[in-house]
C-alpha positions in Angstrom: 9.0 7.7 10.5 9.7 6.1 7.1 12.9 4.1 6.8 14.7 3.3 3.6 16.4 -0.1 3.2 18.8 -0.4 0.3 19.5 -3.8 -1.4 22.5 -4.1 -3.7 23.4 -6.4 -6.6 26.1 -6.0 -9.2 26.9 -7.4 -12.6 30.2 -8.0 -14.4 30.0 -8.5 -18.2 32.8 -9.6 -20.5 32.7 -9.4 -24.3 30.0 -8.2 -26.6 26.3 -8.9 -26.2 25.9 -12.0 -28.4 29.1 -13.9 -27.5 29.8 -12.4 -24.1 28.8 -13.5 -20.7 28.6 -12.2 -17.2 27.8 -12.8 -13.6 25.3 -11.1 -11.2 26.1 -11.1 -7.6 23.6 -10.7 -4.8 25.7 -8.5 -2.6 23.3 -7.6 0.2 22.3 -11.2 1.1 25.6 -12.7 -0.1 23.6 -15.6 -1.3 25.7 -16.1 -4.4 26.7 -15.2 -7.9 24.6 -16.2 -10.9 25.9 -16.7 -14.5 24.2 -14.6 -17.2 24.2 -14.9 -21.0 22.4 -13.5 -24.0 21.5 -17.0 -25.0 19.6 -17.5 -21.7 17.8 -14.2 -22.3 17.0 -14.5 -26.0 16.8 -18.2 -26.6 16.2 -21.2 -24.4 17.8 -20.8 -21.0 20.7 -23.1 -20.5 20.7 -24.8 -17.1 22.9 -22.9 -14.7 22.5 -19.6 -16.6 19.9 -16.9 -15.8 18.5 -13.7 -17.4 17.4 -10.4 -16.1 13.8 -11.5 -16.8 14.1 -14.6 -14.7 15.5 -12.5 -11.8 12.7 -9.9 -12.3 10.2 -12.7 -12.2 11.6 -14.1 -8.9 11.5 -10.6 -7.4 7.9 -10.0 -8.5 6.7 -13.4 -7.3 8.3 -12.9 -3.9 7.0 -9.4 -3.5 3.5 -10.3 -4.6 3.4 -13.3 -2.2 4.4 -11.1 0.7 1.9 -8.3 -0.1 -0.9 -10.8 -0.7 -0.2 -12.6 2.6 -0.2 -9.3 4.5 -3.5 -8.2 2.9 -5.1 -11.6 3.7 -4.0 -11.3 7.3 -5.4 -7.7 7.5 -8.7 -9.1 6.2 -8.8 -11.6 9.1 -8.2 -14.5 6.8 -4.4 -15.3 7.2 -3.2 -17.8 4.6 -1.8 -21.2 5.4 0.3 -21.0 2.2 0.7 -18.7 -0.8 2.5 -20.1 -3.9 3.2 -17.6 -6.7 5.0 -17.8 -10.0 5.8 -15.0 -12.4 6.4 -15.5 -16.2 8.1 -12.6 -17.8 7.9 -12.1 -21.6 10.9 -10.5 -23.3 10.5 -9.4 -27.0 13.9 -10.1 -28.5 13.3 -8.1 -31.6 12.4 -4.9 -29.8 14.4 -5.6 -26.7 11.6 -5.0 -24.2 9.7 -6.7 -21.5 6.2 -7.0 -22.9 4.2 -8.6 -20.1 4.3 -10.4 -16.8 1.8 -13.2 -15.8 1.4 -13.8 -12.1 -0.2 -17.1 -11.0 -1.0 -17.6 -7.4 -2.6 -20.5 -5.5 -3.3 -20.1 -1.8 -4.6 -22.1 1.1 -6.9 -20.0 3.2 -9.6 -21.0 5.7 -12.9 -19.2 5.8 -12.6 -16.9 2.8 -15.2 -16.5 0.0 -13.9 -16.7 -3.5 -15.1 -13.2 -4.3 -13.1 -11.7 -1.4 -10.1 -13.9 -2.4 -10.2 -12.6 -5.9 -10.7 -8.9 -4.8 -7.7 -9.1 -2.4 -5.6 -10.9 -5.0 -6.2 -8.1 -7.5 -5.6 -5.4 -4.8 -2.3 -7.1 -3.9 -1.2 -7.1 -7.6 -1.9 -3.3 -7.8 -0.2 -2.4 -4.5 2.8 -4.8 -4.5 5.9 -2.5 -4.7 7.4 -4.5 -7.6 4.1 -4.2 -9.5 4.2 -0.4 -8.9 7.8 -0.2 -10.2 6.7 -2.1 -13.3 3.6 0.0 -14.0 4.5 0.4 -17.7 4.2 -3.4 -18.3 1.0 -5.3 -18.7 0.6 -7.5 -15.6 -2.0 -10.3 -15.6 -3.1 -12.4 -12.6 -4.6 -15.8 -12.2 -5.6 -16.6 -8.7 -7.0 -19.8 -7.3 -7.8 -21.3 -3.9 -6.2 -24.6 -3.1 
């Protein structure tokens, strides 16, 4: 029987877009509150301040790593390590996310590169966050360590 798990986060914003600022709180995990600003989103991120795109990248990298690990194990080639990064492009002028580039390096014993690449692509397509972001171009670079 399917079971739904709900995770919650919230944001409080003060002021207008350009000069305002806010905080995002990870409510479910209670891991903390992160500072947000337009500058971090539209210019160079200031240390200690994040953006929706950085948070989205973290979620996508985490989800992809979990999906890929599971698929590799189901293939009989469980990974020793999977390291994934996600770069999220935000078009300031049009206010949209225009692309996400996933990059993964994995240590796996006994896998051929062709199988590794096939499973990496399948994980990209089947990762729940990738599915949620289906309207955005998602690229993948995968390499064996």
